[in-house]
N, C-alpha and C positions, 0 to 999 in steps of 0.2 A: 461165630463170625466167618462170613464169605470170603474164602481164599481168593476167587476170582478178583475180589475189591483190592486185596492186597497186594495181588500180581500186577492188578493194571496198575496201582500207585509206583509200585516198583518200577515198573517199565517206564513209566512217564519221567521217574527222577532219572534213570539212565538217559532218556532222550533228551532232557535238558542238559546233560553233561557231555554228550557224544562230539557235538561239534567244537566247543571249546579244546574240549583234549586233541580233537584230529586238527586242529590248526597248531595247537603246542607241539605236536609230535611233527608236524610237518616241519616247522622252523628249527626243530632239532636236527631232523634230517638233512636240511640244509648246512647248517653248521657242520655237522660230520663230512658232509662231502666237499665243504670247501677246506676244512682241516686237513682231511686225506690228500686231495689236491695239491696243497701247498707242502705237507709233512713227508709223503712218499710219493715222489713223481712217477715211479714206477707203476703207481696202482690208480693212475689219473684216468685210465680208461675205465677201471672198474668203479671208480665214484662217479664219472660223466654217467654212466648207464645205471648205477644205482639211484643217482640223485636223478634223473628221468624217469626211472620207475615210480619213485616217491612223488615227484610231480604229478604222474599220471593218476596214482593211487589216490593222490588228494583232489585232483580234477573230478574224479569219478566219485567221491563221495558228495562235492559240493552238486552235481548234476540228479543223482541219485534220492539224496537228503529231502529235499522238497516234495519230491514226488511220493516217498516213504511216509511223509506225516500227512498228505492227503488220501492215504488208503483207509478204508474202515474196516480193520483186521481185528481180530480175536487177538488177545494177549499171547496166545500159543506160535500165532502167525507172525505177529511183529518180532518175539523172542527169535524165531529161528532166522527170520531175516536179517536182523542185527547180528547174528553170529555168522551168518553167510558174509555179513560185510565186514567182519572181523579178520576174514582167512587172508585177503589181501595185504592186508595190515599186518599180520603176522610173518607173511611170507617176506614181508619187504625188510623187518627186522630182523627175521632169519638170515636175509641174504647178505644185511650189514655186515654180520660176524664172519661168513665165507667170503664175501669178496674184498673187503677194505681190510683186514687184517694182516698187517705188515710183518713179514717174519722178523723178529728179533728188537721191533721197536717199540720200546716200553712205552713211549709216549702216546704211540697211536692205540695198543692195547688199553692203557689207562682211560683216553678219552671213550674209547668205545665201551668199555665198561661202564664209567660212571654216567655217559648218557643214557644207556639200557637201564642200569641202575635207578636212576631219577624217575626217566618214565615209566618205569614198572611200578615204583612205589607212590607216582602220582597216581595211577590209575586205581589204586586201591581206594579211594574216597570216591573218585569220579562213577567205578564201575561197581561199587561194593552193594547197591542194590539188587544187581543181576550178577551173581558169580560167576554164571556159565560163561558171559562174556568175555569175562576176565580171563577166564582159564583159557580159551580158542585163542585170545590175544595174546598172551605172556607165555605161556609154557612152553611151547615150539622156539621161540626166538631165545629162550632161557637156556634150554637143553642144550641148542645147536652152539650159543656161545661157551658153555660149559665145556662141551665136547672139543671145541676149536682151543681153548687155553691149555687143557690139560693134553691133548695130543700134541700139541707143541711143546709142553714139558716133557713129556716122555720120548718123544723123539731128539730131544737135544740134551741129552745127558740130565734128565730130570732137573730142566730150569726151574726152580724154587720160586722165582717171580710169579711166572704163568700158572704154577700150580697152586699158588696162594690165591692169585685169581679167580681161577675155574670153581676151587672150593668155596671161596667167598662167594661167588655167584649161586652156587648152587643152595648154599646157606640161605642167599638172599630169597631164593625161590619158596624154598619152604616156609620161611618166614612169611612171605607175602601171601602164600596161600593161607597159611591159619589167620592171617590177618584178614583177609578177603572175606574169609567165612565168618570169622566173628564180627566183621562188617555188616556182613549181609543178615546174621542173627538180630543184631542190634537195631538195625533197619527195619527188619520186619517186625519187631516187637513193639519199636515207636509207631509203626504204621496201624498195627493194630489196636494198640490204646488209643491213637487219634481217632479210629473208627468207633472205639466202644463209647470214647468221651461223645463224639458226635450222636451216636444211638442214645446214650443215656440223657443229655441234652434236649434230644428232640422227645423223648418220653416225658422229661421233666416239662417242656413246653406244652405238651400234650395235657399232661395232667393239669399245670398252671391255668391252660384257657378252660378245661373242663370246670376247675373251681371257681373260675370267675364265672363259667355260665351259670354254677350252680349259685353262686353268692347274687347275680344279678336276679336270676329266678326270685330265690328266696327273699332279696330286697324288694322285688315286685309284689311277691305274696304278702309281705310284712306290710307295704304301704295299702297294699288293698285291705288287708284285715283290720289295720288302722284307720282307713277311713271308714270303713264299716263299723267300727267301734266308735268312731267319732260321730257318724251320723245319728246311731241309736243313742249316744251319751245326749247331742243336742235335741234329739226328739224329746227325749224324757225331762231334760231341762225345760224345753218350751211348753211341754204338756203338763208341767209340775201343777200349777195354778190349779187346771181343771181335773185333774188325778187327787189334788188334795180336797175339792169342794164336796164330793161324795161322802168322803169319809168326815168331813166335819158336820155335813147334814145327818148323817148316820149318828153321829155323837149328839147332836142337838134332840134328834128323835128320842134317844134312849133316855136321856135327861128328862123329856116332856115324859116319857112313859114312865121314868122313876118317880114323877111328883104325882101321878093319878094314883086311886085307892088301890092297891095291891094287897093279896095275901101273902102269907110267908114264902108259901113256895115259888110264886110269881117274883116275889122280890129276889128270893135267892137265883131265879134263872134272869133277872134282869141284872145282878151284880156280876153274875159268869159273863152276861153280853157286852158289860162295860168292862169287865177285864179283857176279853178277846179284843174288843173294838178298840181300846188302850193302847194292846200289844202290836195290834195291824196298823194303827195310826204312827206310833213309833217306829215299826219298821218302814213303813211308807215313807215318813219324814226323812228318814236315815238313808234311804235310797234314792231320793229325790235329791236331798242335799248332795249326797256324794256325787251324782248325775252332772249337777249344777256346777261342782267344784270340776269336775273330770273335762266339762265342756269349756270351761273358761270363761263362763257367762256371769260368773261371781268376781266383779270387779271391785276392789276397794276404793271407796271415795272418802277418805278421811276428812275430818272437820272437828271444831272443837266439841265436844259431848260431854256435859254432865253426867258423872257414873252414879249419881243418887236414883233418878227415875230408871236406868238401867237394873240397878240392884232391885228396887222396889217391883219393877214388873217381872222379874224372877222371883221373888217370894211370894208374889200373888198366885203363880204359876206353880210353883213348887211347894208351898207353904202346904196345902191340902195334902199333899202326897206325904210328906213328913208328918204330918198329924195322925194321917191314917196309919201311921207305922210308929206313932207315940215317940217320935223324933223330935229334938229339939232343933229348928230352923232361926238361925240368927244371920243377920247382915250387918255390917259395921255402917253407923252414919258416918258419910263422908260429903265435903263440898269440893272434892278433885274435878278436875275438868281434864279429859284425854283427847288429844287430838289421833283421834282413830275411826275406823267406820262401825258404828253402833251396830248394825245388823249383823256383820261378821263376828264382833266381839260377842255380843248375844247368844249367835251360833257355838260358840266355842263355849262359853260359861254354861250353857245350856245343858250341852253334853257332860260337862264334868260334873255339874250339880244333879243331872240326872244319874250318872254312874254312881255319885256320894250316896244316894238317898235309896238307890237299888240295893247296894252291899252293904249297909250300915242296918244292923239290927237292934243297936242301943245306943244311947248316947245321942249325938246331933250332928247337924253339919253347918260350916260356918263360913261365909263369904266376906272376906276384907280386902281394903285396898291401902297399900303402903306406900310411902313413896322411897324412892331409890336413886336421890340424885335429882336429875332433872327428868327422870323417867318414872311411871308407875306401875306398880306391880299387883295385878288382881291376883287374889290366893282362894282356893277352894281347901276347906279343912274338913276331915269328918274324922269320926272314931270308928270307921267301919274295920273289914276283916285284913285290910292291907295288903301288900303285893310284896314277893320274895324281890330282893335287890338284883337280881340276876335278869327278872321279868320287866323292868322297868322300860326299857327299850322296846320289849316285843310287844307290849300292848297298844302300841302306836301304830302297828303294822294293821293293814286293810283286813277287816272280816277275822280279825284274833281276838279270842276270848278265852279269860282264863276261869276255870271253874264251869265249865258248859261242853262237855264232851258230849253230851247227849243233843247237843245242838237244839235246846229248847229256845222256841222262837219268842216266848213270854221276856226272854231275859235279854232279846234285842240280837242285832246282825253282827255287832262286833265291828262296826264301820264307823261310829262315832269319833272315835278319838284318832283313827286315820286321818278323819276328814279335819280335825284339829290338828294335826301335824302338818297338814298340806297348808292351812290357812295360817298358821302360825310360822311357818319357813319359808312362806312364798314372797320373796323380796319385799318383805316387810308390809305385808298387806294389813296389819294391825298397827302400822307406825311404830309410834315411840312404845307402845302400849305391849307389857311383857307379861304372857299368861304363865303362871306358875301353877303346873297341873300336879296337885299335891292329893286330888281325889282317891280315895281307897287305899292311901298308903298307912292308914293305921296309927295317925299321930296320937 
């Protein structure tokens, strides 16, 4: 901590206290002069001279003080000047004890002692910030008054009254010097703590500003990244039809090739082509559906929809895949009509049924519609490998797959159930239709 800052603050505290103290001191000197004039007529001349000197010192302060405040001095220069200003004040109070002490008049001695004791004690809080100023102002008057009281006591058959006054004043001097030392240390610690708090607040403000700047920069970068990601997603969503056409055409060509006369080796190659083509189509459809959901272009348009044609279309699409794996594919007959978006419900069910067939090796798959009060519940049941209970929530995370640590793309990307979770929990896109995701639970 810069000691000059602390000393500067101490100096300003003293400067704020000087003039009120000078005014109070002058009022007390006038009271002492009037009291001495009335109580001790033989000392009226001394009281008049002392009072005139007090007025001179007071006027000197009034003239010099405004000039002092205008000076652009260092702290050390100001302290020296204030100490110099206290010298006439110290001489004034020292002269009081020498000029106005009336031999044997205890009332005068008591008034002199009480006035000076009160002034000296009041100077402790006023001048506590700069103890050197107090020392110059008070030590000499104290010692002069102690000397006057003790000298009178010793020269008048050891007068106990003035002896007690002298000893009391000396004790008060020592007490005040300890008090001014403690006051000065307390004020210095207080000022030091104040400056340390200001520095800490300044550092905290700088760090807060830096954090705000970093947060704003991060917000801008995040916004830019989100805008870029949104633009990419919207592009994929807009181009999904164009991207699907080549894959669909390739599938048609492979099917047409498979209808021609091929030997066993060629049929094996075509089979591999069909498998690869099916895997690529599944991944492409998954990514395109995911991009459309991300872009927010798949808006639900619910309307009364018979569920029987929807289940029939699913059976026609996935029945051959189940037959190829020797699985039983069944869908219950239903006359239910749901208020839903048929295309979104088909997308969700397609993911569930596809997973059910992919992960079922024996048995079959069942798609059923059941009533739940005023709502309908579509369920996909299978006899597949099952999923551990602790994984029931995890499988609906995007691009998360169980049992595919090698990331075999023929097993898909793991985005399908994530799409289902988005569609099934996005402000009721499927309206009153509840999708019960029971695929691969090993029922």
